[in-house]
C-alpha positions in Angstrom: -48.9 70.3 73.5 -47.1 70.0 77.4 -48.6 66.7 77.9 -47.3 65.7 74.6 -50.9 64.3 73.8 -50.6 62.3 76.7 -47.8 59.7 75.3 -45.5 58.4 77.5 -42.7 59.8 76.0 -40.1 57.8 78.7 -41.7 54.6 77.8 -41.9 55.0 74.3 -38.1 55.7 74.1 -37.8 52.1 75.5 -40.4 49.9 73.4 -38.4 51.6 70.1 -35.2 51.1 71.9 -35.1 47.4 71.3 -35.1 48.6 67.3 -31.4 50.0 67.5 -29.4 46.9 67.5 -30.8 46.2 63.7 -30.2 49.3 62.7 -28.0 49.1 59.9 -27.7 53.0 57.9 -28.5 56.1 59.1 -31.6 55.6 57.2 -33.0 52.6 59.1 -32.4 54.8 62.6 -34.9 57.4 60.8 -37.8 54.9 59.9 -37.4 54.5 63.9 -37.4 57.6 65.2 -40.4 58.4 62.4 -42.3 55.7 63.5 -41.8 57.2 67.5 -42.9 60.6 66.3 -46.2 58.5 65.0 -47.1 58.3 68.3 -47.6 61.5 68.9 -50.6 61.8 66.1 -49.3 65.1 65.5 -48.8 66.3 62.4 -45.4 68.9 60.6 -43.3 67.0 62.6 -39.8 65.5 60.9 -37.0 64.0 60.3 -33.9 65.4 58.7 -32.3 63.0 56.6 -28.1 63.3 58.9 -25.5 61.6 56.7 -25.9 58.9 54.8 -23.2 57.4 51.9 -25.0 57.7 48.7 -23.5 57.8 44.9 -23.2 61.4 43.5 -26.4 62.3 41.2 -25.6 63.2 37.5 -27.6 66.3 36.1 -29.5 64.4 33.1 -30.2 66.5 30.4 -34.3 66.0 29.6 -36.3 67.5 26.3 -39.6 67.3 27.8 -40.8 65.4 25.0 -41.6 61.4 25.6 -39.5 59.8 22.6 -39.1 55.9 20.7 -36.7 54.7 18.4 -37.5 53.6 14.8 -36.4 50.4 14.8 -35.5 50.1 11.0 -33.6 53.6 10.8 -32.2 54.1 14.7 -33.6 57.6 14.5 -35.3 58.7 17.4 -39.2 59.7 16.9 -40.6 63.1 19.2 -43.9 61.1 20.0 -45.2 63.8 22.0 -43.9 67.2 23.6 -45.1 67.8 27.0 -47.4 70.9 27.1 -46.6 73.4 29.0 -47.5 74.9 32.2 -47.7 78.6 33.9 -44.4 77.9 35.1 -42.3 75.6 33.3 -43.0 74.5 29.8 -40.7 72.0 27.3 -37.2 73.0 26.0 -38.4 71.7 22.6 -41.7 74.8 22.8 -39.1 77.2 23.5 -40.2 80.1 20.5 -37.6 79.5 17.2 -37.5 76.4 17.8 -40.4 74.8 15.3 -40.1 71.5 16.4 -43.2 69.4 15.6 -44.4 66.1 17.2 -43.4 63.4 14.6 -40.1 64.8 13.5 -36.8 63.0 15.0 -34.0 63.6 16.3 -30.9 62.7 14.4 -27.9 64.3 16.2 -26.9 65.6 19.9 -23.5 67.8 19.7 -23.1 66.7 16.2 -22.9 62.8 17.5 -25.6 60.8 15.9 -28.3 59.4 17.8 -27.5 56.2 15.4 -24.3 55.3 17.6 -25.4 55.0 21.0 -27.7 52.3 22.9 -29.5 54.7 24.2 -30.3 58.5 23.4 -30.1 59.9 27.1 -26.3 59.1 26.6 -26.2 61.9 24.8 -27.3 64.3 27.9 -25.7 63.1 30.1 -24.7 66.3 33.0 -26.7 68.7 29.7 -29.1 70.0 31.9 -28.9 73.8 31.7 -26.2 73.6 29.2 -27.1 75.2 25.8 -27.2 71.7 23.1 -27.2 71.4 19.9 -29.9 68.8 18.6 -30.4 67.8 14.8 -33.9 66.9 14.4 -35.4 66.1 10.7 -39.2 65.7 9.5 -37.7 62.4 8.5 -35.5 59.2 10.0 -32.6 60.9 8.0 -29.1 62.8 8.5 -30.0 64.3 5.5 -31.0 67.5 5.3 -31.8 67.8 9.7 -31.7 70.8 10.7 -29.9 72.0 13.5 -31.6 73.8 17.4 -29.6 75.0 20.1 -31.9 73.7 23.6 -31.6 74.0 26.9 -32.5 70.9 29.0 -34.5 70.9 31.9 -33.4 68.4 35.1 -36.9 67.7 35.8 -40.1 66.9 33.6 -42.0 65.8 37.1 -44.0 69.7 36.1 -45.1 69.1 32.9 -46.4 65.6 33.9 -48.2 66.9 36.6 -50.0 69.8 34.6 -50.8 67.0 32.5 -51.9 65.5 34.6 -54.3 68.5 36.4 -55.5 69.6 33.0 -56.8 66.0 32.2 -58.5 65.6 35.7 -60.0 69.0 34.6 -61.4 67.7 31.6 -62.7 64.7 32.6 -64.9 66.3 35.7 -65.9 69.1 33.0 -67.6 66.3 30.5 -68.4 63.5 33.4 -70.8 66.5 34.9 -71.7 68.7 31.7 -69.7 71.4 33.3 -71.3 71.5 36.6 -68.6 70.4 38.7 -65.2 72.1 39.2 -62.3 70.8 40.1 -59.4 72.0 42.1 -55.6 70.2 43.2 -53.6 71.8 45.8 -50.5 69.7 45.4 -49.5 71.6 49.2 -50.3 74.2 51.6 -46.9 76.3 50.2 -46.6 79.3 48.3 -47.1 77.0 45.8 -50.1 75.4 46.4 -52.0 77.9 47.4 -51.0 79.7 44.0 -52.9 77.0 42.5 -55.6 76.9 44.5 -56.3 80.5 43.7 -55.5 79.8 40.0 -58.1 77.5 40.0 -60.7 78.0 42.0 -61.8 81.7 40.8 -62.1 80.5 37.4 -64.8 77.7 38.9 -67.0 79.7 40.8 -69.8 79.5 38.7 -70.6 76.0 39.5 -72.6 74.2 40.9 -70.3 71.6 43.3 
């Protein structure tokens, strides 16, 4: 828009320039630039992060499951295995695993889970790496069988999928199936795929 939505851009610069003496990091500067952009009242205008010091991220292996520690033995119980989405699944649900909710993880790569304060200490750097789990139906190392899994680095798609499915069921039950529910995460390829996946099966809904 040639007139920049009627905004006096030079005046906006002067308005926000008074904050520059208080900028201590690149993130502070990004915050100010973002506020300036908001004055234009237009979408799809962004601030790139730029360079700033940050700690190195360590890839944490995740199992796509909710775990709890047995207070008596110290082994970790698999309380819930997150149901898989069409595009993502829990590492524990791969074919041949035969791992069930209620099973216990007694060791990871031969290290007993009772020997660490937190099981995730044994999963540091394990994302995408073949990892051996000792799994038992009881909270004991004796009789545990060994399976090899490839932990994921991101459980968000699993939690997101389950949240959407929960909403679908809630709307279905509350309206006796008369109202459909569609969640679109974004307007990119993934979002449009989600729209098609949920819209067409619900064309017969009243709303």
